[in-house]
Each structure stands twice: as C-alpha cells, then as structure tokens.
C-alpha positions as CSV (number, residue, x, y, z in Angstrom):
1,M,0.0,0.0,0.0
2,Y,1.5,3.4,-1.1
3,Q,0.4,6.1,1.3
4,L,0.4,8.9,-1.1
5,W,-1.7,7.1,-3.7
6,E,-4.1,6.3,-0.9
7,A,-4.2,10.0,0.0
8,L,-4.9,11.1,-3.4
9,K,-7.9,8.7,-3.6
10,A,-9.0,10.2,-0.4
11,A,-8.5,13.8,-1.8
12,K,-10.6,13.0,-4.9
13,N,-13.5,12.4,-2.6
14,Y,-13.5,16.1,-1.9
15,R,-14.7,18.7,-4.4
16,W,-12.1,20.1,-6.7
17,V,-13.1,23.7,-7.9
18,E,-11.6,25.6,-10.9
19,L,-10.7,29.0,-9.7
20,S,-9.2,30.4,-13.0
21,H,-10.7,32.0,-16.1
22,S,-10.5,30.3,-19.6
23,M,-8.8,32.7,-22.0
24,N,-8.7,33.3,-25.7
25,N,-7.8,36.0,-28.1
26,D,-10.7,38.3,-26.9
27,S,-10.1,38.0,-23.2
28,P,-9.8,41.4,-21.5
29,Y,-6.6,42.8,-20.1
30,W,-5.5,46.0,-18.5
31,A,-5.8,49.1,-20.8
32,G,-2.3,50.2,-20.2
33,I,-0.9,47.1,-22.1
34,P,-0.3,47.9,-25.7
35,E,-2.7,46.6,-28.4
36,G,-1.4,43.5,-30.2
37,T,0.1,42.0,-27.0
38,V,-2.2,39.1,-27.0
39,E,-1.9,36.5,-29.7
40,L,-2.9,33.0,-28.6
41,A,-2.6,29.6,-30.4
42,K,-1.1,31.0,-33.6
43,M,-0.2,28.1,-35.9
44,C,3.6,28.0,-36.7
45,F,3.7,24.4,-37.8
46,D,0.6,22.9,-39.6
47,W,-0.6,19.7,-40.9
48,G,1.0,18.6,-44.2
49,N,4.6,19.5,-43.3
50,P,6.8,16.9,-44.6
51,M,9.1,17.1,-41.6
52,L,6.5,15.8,-39.2
53,E,2.8,15.4,-39.3
54,C,1.7,17.5,-36.3
55,L,0.5,20.9,-35.1
56,I,2.7,23.4,-33.1
57,Q,1.4,26.8,-31.8
58,T,2.9,30.0,-30.5
59,F,1.5,32.0,-27.6
60,K,2.0,35.7,-26.8
61,F,0.6,37.4,-23.8
62,P,1.5,39.7,-21.0
63,G,2.3,38.3,-17.7
64,Q,-0.6,39.9,-16.0
65,F,-3.2,38.2,-18.4
66,G,-6.3,36.5,-17.1
67,T,-6.1,34.8,-13.8
68,H,-2.5,35.3,-12.9
69,I,0.1,35.5,-10.2
70,D,2.1,38.5,-9.4
71,F,5.7,38.4,-8.0
72,P,7.4,41.2,-5.9
73,G,9.4,42.4,-8.8
74,H,6.1,43.5,-10.5
75,F,5.9,46.6,-8.5
76,I,9.2,46.8,-6.3
77,K,12.6,47.4,-8.0
78,G,15.2,44.7,-7.2
79,R,12.7,42.3,-5.7
80,E,12.0,38.6,-6.4
81,F,10.9,37.4,-9.9
82,S,9.2,34.1,-10.8
83,E,12.3,31.9,-10.4
84,K,12.5,32.6,-6.6
85,Y,9.5,30.3,-5.9
86,D,9.4,26.5,-5.9
87,V,6.6,24.1,-5.7
88,H,6.5,24.2,-1.8
89,D,5.5,28.0,-2.2
90,L,2.5,27.3,-4.3
91,I,0.0,25.4,-2.2
92,F,-1.8,27.1,0.6
93,P,-4.6,26.8,3.2
94,L,-7.4,28.9,1.7
95,C,-9.4,31.4,3.7
96,V,-12.3,33.1,1.8
97,I,-13.7,36.4,3.1
98,D,-17.1,37.0,1.9
99,V,-18.2,40.7,1.4
100,T,-20.8,40.0,-1.4
101,E,-23.6,41.8,0.5
102,K,-21.6,44.8,1.2
103,V,-20.4,45.0,-2.3
104,K,-24.0,44.9,-3.6
105,E,-24.6,48.1,-1.5
106,N,-21.3,49.7,-2.5
107,P,-19.4,48.5,-5.6
108,R,-16.3,50.4,-4.4
109,Y,-16.2,48.6,-1.0
110,A,-12.9,48.0,0.6
111,V,-12.7,45.0,3.0
112,T,-12.0,46.0,6.5
113,V,-10.2,44.5,9.6
114,E,-13.5,44.1,11.2
115,D,-14.8,42.0,8.2
116,I,-11.7,39.6,8.7
117,Q,-12.1,39.5,12.5
118,N,-15.7,38.7,12.0
119,Y,-14.7,35.8,9.8
120,E,-12.2,34.6,12.4
121,Q,-14.8,34.6,15.0
122,T,-16.8,32.1,13.0
123,Y,-13.9,30.0,11.4
124,G,-11.0,30.5,13.6
125,D,-7.7,32.5,13.1
126,I,-6.2,32.7,9.6
127,P,-3.4,30.0,9.8
128,D,0.3,30.7,9.0
129,G,1.0,30.5,5.2
130,A,-2.6,30.9,4.2
131,L,-3.8,32.5,0.9
132,V,-6.6,34.9,2.0
133,A,-9.1,35.5,-0.9
134,L,-11.7,38.2,-1.1
135,R,-15.0,36.9,-2.4
136,T,-17.1,39.7,-4.1
137,D,-18.7,37.6,-6.8
138,W,-17.1,40.2,-9.2
139,Y,-15.8,37.2,-11.3
140,K,-19.3,37.1,-12.8
141,N,-18.6,40.2,-14.9
142,W,-15.9,38.3,-16.9
143,P,-15.2,38.8,-19.8
144,D,-16.8,42.2,-20.0
145,M,-14.0,44.8,-19.4
146,D,-16.3,47.7,-18.7
147,A,-18.2,45.5,-16.2
148,L,-14.9,44.3,-14.6
149,S,-13.8,48.0,-14.3
150,G,-17.2,49.1,-13.1
151,T,-16.9,51.9,-15.7
152,G,-19.4,54.7,-14.8
153,E,-20.9,57.1,-17.1
154,D,-18.2,59.7,-16.3
155,G,-15.5,57.2,-17.0
156,S,-14.6,56.5,-13.4
157,E,-13.8,52.9,-12.3
158,N,-15.9,51.4,-9.6
159,F,-15.0,48.0,-8.1
160,P,-14.3,46.5,-4.8
161,G,-10.9,45.3,-3.3
162,W,-8.6,45.5,-0.3
163,S,-7.8,48.2,2.1
164,M,-4.4,48.7,3.5
165,E,-5.6,48.1,7.1
166,A,-6.9,44.7,6.0
167,L,-3.8,43.7,4.3
168,K,-1.6,44.7,7.2
169,Y,-3.8,42.6,9.4
170,I,-3.4,39.4,7.4
171,Y,0.3,39.8,6.9
172,E,1.5,41.4,10.1
173,V,-1.0,40.1,12.7
174,R,-1.5,36.9,10.9
175,N,1.2,35.3,8.9
176,A,-0.5,34.9,5.5
177,A,1.6,34.0,2.5
178,A,-0.6,35.4,-0.2
179,N,-3.9,37.2,-1.0
180,G,-6.3,36.8,-3.9
181,H,-9.3,38.6,-5.3
182,E,-11.8,38.5,-8.3
183,T,-11.1,41.9,-9.5
184,L,-8.4,43.3,-12.0
185,D,-6.5,45.2,-9.1
186,T,-5.8,44.6,-5.3
187,D,-7.0,48.0,-4.3
188,S,-10.7,48.8,-4.3
189,S,-11.2,51.8,-6.8
190,A,-12.0,54.1,-3.9
191,V,-8.6,53.4,-2.1
192,A,-6.6,53.7,-5.5
193,E,-8.4,56.9,-6.3
194,K,-7.7,58.5,-3.0
195,A,-4.0,57.5,-3.0
196,G,-3.4,58.2,-6.7
197,D,-1.5,54.7,-6.8
198,L,-2.2,51.1,-6.3
199,I,-0.8,51.5,-2.8
200,C,-2.3,48.0,-1.6
201,E,-0.6,46.1,-4.3
202,R,2.5,48.0,-3.7
203,Y,2.4,47.1,-0.1
204,V,1.8,43.3,-0.7
205,L,4.6,43.0,-3.1
206,D,7.0,45.1,-0.9
207,Q,6.4,42.5,1.9
208,G,7.7,39.8,-0.5
209,K,4.3,38.3,-0.6
210,L,2.3,36.8,-3.6
211,Q,-1.1,37.6,-4.9
212,V,-3.5,36.0,-7.4
213,E,-5.8,38.2,-9.4
214,L,-9.0,37.6,-11.3
215,L,-10.0,34.4,-9.5
216,K,-13.3,32.9,-10.1
217,N,-15.8,30.6,-8.3
218,L,-14.9,31.5,-4.7
219,D,-18.7,31.1,-4.1
220,Q,-18.2,27.3,-4.7
221,V,-15.5,26.9,-2.0
222,S,-15.8,26.4,1.7
223,P,-14.8,29.7,3.6
224,A,-12.4,27.7,5.7
225,G,-10.8,24.2,5.5
226,A,-10.0,24.1,1.6
227,V,-6.6,24.0,0.1
228,I,-5.6,26.0,-3.0
229,I,-2.9,25.3,-5.7
230,V,-1.4,27.8,-8.0
231,A,0.4,26.5,-11.1
232,Y,2.1,28.5,-13.8
233,P,4.8,27.9,-16.6
234,R,8.4,27.8,-15.2
235,I,9.6,31.0,-16.9
236,E,12.5,32.8,-15.4
237,G,12.6,36.5,-14.9
238,A,8.7,37.0,-15.0
239,T,7.0,39.7,-13.0
240,G,3.7,37.8,-13.2
241,L,2.3,34.8,-15.2
242,P,-1.0,33.5,-16.1
243,A,-2.0,30.7,-13.7
244,R,-4.1,27.6,-13.5
245,V,-5.6,27.8,-10.0
246,W,-7.9,25.3,-8.2
247,A,-9.2,24.5,-4.7
248,I,-9.8,21.1,-3.0
249,T,-12.6,21.9,-0.7
250,E,-14.9,20.2,1.8
C-alpha cells in the first residue's frame, strides 16, 4: 500500500473547484498594455509539413493576463521574480472572506479589519501561510471589461477590493503568505483613487508576498478548510504569469 496514492484517492472524494478563467484572443486585459500584446494559439507548424505530421502553436501574452500570479518584482525594484518560488511555495490553506452583500450596496467597497475579524470569530484564526481570498462575486462580470472595471458614465472605475488596514492585518498580525481577489486590481477603486496609486498592491509585493488576481468561483469553495494550488509555466524573470488555480474543498 502506497500512502500518497491512498491520500490522493481520499482527496478526490472532496470537491475540486476551478478558480481560473478560460482565456482566448478576445479576453480582457489592463488598458495600459499595448494593443497586439495578446496572440494565442497561432499556428507556426501545420498539418501537411513533410518534416512531421503535427501541429505546433505559439503564444504571446502579457504576464498579467487573465487569472494570474504577481511576484514582488512586478511593483518593487530589485525584488523577486518568478524563479524565486518553488513548488512548496504554491500550495496554501485557503481562507475566503465573503463581502458580497456589502459590495451589492457599494461596488467600491474595501474590505475592513472588522470583516476579517468577524470571519475569524466564525472559522478561527487565519493560519500561517494561508492565501486569503476576497469573495465579491465580481468574477461574474468576466469577460466584459467595462463591467470588470465598473466603468461609470463619467468614465470612473468602480470595483471592490482590499484596504491597506486589512492587508496589514492578514500579513502583520496573521502570517499569511498570499492574497487573492476576483477583480483586476488589489486596491478597491476608492482606495486607489484617494491615493493616486495602487498602494495596496505595492504594499503586498513590498512585503515579499504573492497575490493572485482575477480568481473565479470562490462562491463554490468552503470559507475555511480548503486548500488552493497555484500553477504556472516555469519561466525565469517573470513579474507575473497566467496561472491555473484550483481548490480542493470540503
């Protein structure tokens, strides 16, 4: 009897939930990225080639495309890129903070320390090394870029996200390893607008922490007790990379 094989059989009795968006050439990305940056599945070796009967494609995309992981060097000069992290750094206990009702009332809502402490009163303290994900159900706006940005009639952006106080709580009071969210940015639009910068994202990456953006299906995951796995191509020198992310949940 092989213990890991038996453990895998047991794990498959839990629910496995896809947390990453499917992407194609029409998938949205940040407006600051130049046009023509995305070119997926372009055929460079086609059927009928006398060398070998097969298909080969090329893929062109920005690191921050679709569901993706950000590394500290994305915002902080001289900090870590993708090669810093190994497989042990990419599996986490998952804590899901649900603020969906507050977001219905205020689409610019920023999660508070009180929201997180209320979660802990129900589910227990955030464990060391956790990925703390913010559930807003904003993923349901994918792939409409205007809806993801919450674009108002005046051109303003209106979407929920993190507050600095909440992030400091999960990282400095609790020893979280990463945070995640369903939106394009870490900061709620209200926080970013007031600061004139993505101060929350800058803080996370300056702490040497990781974050995963544009998650989906957090409404299908238990608030506590699940495990999340983040996988991405092993490319050196990347500030961020599209990721395949899934949870194993009770």
